[in-house]
C-alpha positions in Angstrom: 0.0 0.0 0.0 1.2 3.5 -0.8 0.0 6.5 1.1 0.1 10.0 -0.4 -0.7 13.4 1.2 -2.8 16.0 -0.6 -0.8 19.2 -0.6 -3.1 21.4 -2.6 -5.5 21.6 -5.5 -4.7 23.3 -8.8 -7.5 23.3 -11.4 -8.4 19.7 -12.2 -5.4 18.3 -10.3 -4.4 17.5 -6.7 -0.8 18.0 -6.0 0.2 15.1 -3.8 3.3 14.2 -1.9 4.6 10.7 -2.4 6.4 8.8 0.4 9.8 9.9 -1.0 8.7 13.5 -0.7 8.3 13.9 -4.5 5.3 16.1 -5.5 3.2 14.9 -8.4 -0.1 15.9 -10.0 -3.0 13.5 -9.7 -6.4 14.0 -11.4 -9.0 15.2 -8.8 -11.5 12.8 -10.4 -9.5 9.9 -9.0 -9.9 11.1 -5.4 -13.0 10.7 -3.2 -15.2 13.7 -3.4 -14.7 14.6 0.3 -10.9 14.7 0.0 -9.3 17.9 1.1 -5.8 19.4 1.6 -3.8 17.6 4.2 -5.7 14.3 3.8 -3.8 11.1 3.5 -4.9 8.8 0.7 -4.1 5.1 0.6 -3.5 3.5 -2.8 -3.7 -0.3 -2.9 -3.8 -3.1 -5.5 -6.9 -5.2 -5.1 -5.4 -8.6 -6.0 -8.6 -10.5 -5.6 -10.5 -8.2 -7.9 -7.7 -8.3 -10.4 -7.8 -12.1 -10.3 -11.5 -12.2 -10.8 -11.5 -9.8 -13.7 -8.7 -11.8 -15.4 -10.7 -15.0 -15.0 -13.8 -13.3 -16.4 -11.9 -12.0 -19.5 -10.4 -15.4 -20.1 -13.8 -16.9 -20.1 -15.1 -14.4 -22.5 -12.1 -14.9 -24.8 -12.6 -18.7 -24.6 -16.3 -18.3 -25.5 -15.5 -16.1 -28.5 -12.7 -18.4 -29.9 -14.5 -21.7 -29.2 -15.0 -23.8 -32.3 
């Protein structure tokens, strides 16, 4: 899990501080609507959802290419 801190908002972007203190722009649309300056945002990879989506796509592909 990565945690970033919202430093400020500029137009359509939130300027966030990464764990290594680097500042980067992140689209505001990717943040929860209630997010505000100073909030800590957690970014995670949902491995179970990824696995489920891959299995679903494989099934669809197999159905399409089935003889």
